[in-house]
C-alpha angles and dihedrals in degrees: 000000000000114000116235099194144016130044092322097050111155093013131107111259137179115252136189128236090283094053092252117142113254107237114232094012116141113253112247118239110272110220096166114136118252123209090256094052092046090052091049089056091049092050090046091054092047093049092049091050093048098045096040091049093051093043090052090055093052092045091055087075097221120149094215120127113266115263139177115003092356092058091050095049100041097070091050093048090049090047091054090047102043102031102033114020104036098044093044101039105021135246093272098056109022098092097071091053096046097088092055095043092049092047092050094045095050094040093055093040094049095046092045091054093044089052091057094052107080094199117092132288081035125058098078115122096222100154089040088065110093092209090063095045090046091056090051091049092048089052090053089048094050094047091047093049093048091050098055129110134206093271090059092058092040089058089052101047100026107021112191117238094027118121112256092235089066089057103036140078088355108036096218100151096041088052092050093046093047090049088054090059089065100035093056095069089037089059090049091053097046097042096056093041095047097045095050095041091048092056092051092048092052092050091047091049092057091051092046090055090066092058094041094054090038088062089055096048134334092234090055089049093054091044095052092043091067091054093041094051091050092051090043091056091046093049091047091055089047090051090056088058092044089052091063094040094052093047089050095046094048093048093044094051091046090052090048091053091049089050094049091050089080104061120188118234121247 
């Protein structure tokens, strides 16, 4: 059962025949779905439906002009390819990174938009959860690391054009460059998390003002509600814009990291 008090409040605990918590008993694994996990499944189903539907249209081999969902998705896919992947990675190498870049872009965009919509299945702050953004950043870090060549690591540990006294006997520059390898995905994680969470906090603050002033006097509550609703609508429209910007920025930086992973020798 779910404990209502004590150290394990809100958690599943083992109880005896009288519904008393068994002291010292190991807590069972809690596999109950949180709002964030449920929203992840919803976004996964939506993405599979969108991409499989569009892929089916292209596999049909018809030369007809795209229409419906295909016509809506094609400009975005071409935008990610032509304005993000190719300029950042290069024409020779961009294709193998396109599946990941498209997946990340649409995953962030879809969950950002769903987080703005307060009606279920929307309303979950998926990309405002640092665990989700951390997984995305770790994926970028792994792909970047696996895509490197010897010149990439040479530029880190023995950067050309840097005075020798910055590399020996105290390896100041190699330390800074190596630290940058880990701070880049960290910045990706925190930027997305902080921007999305901040927007939700601001919206929540405007709504909370109505109840705060309402506790003081009902007239004050009604007066503040007009201003709060206006700002709420403004912030919601702004968050729709931020949803696209953050998806673009994350994908662009990931593509830049992939492109820099293959350094040219001097």
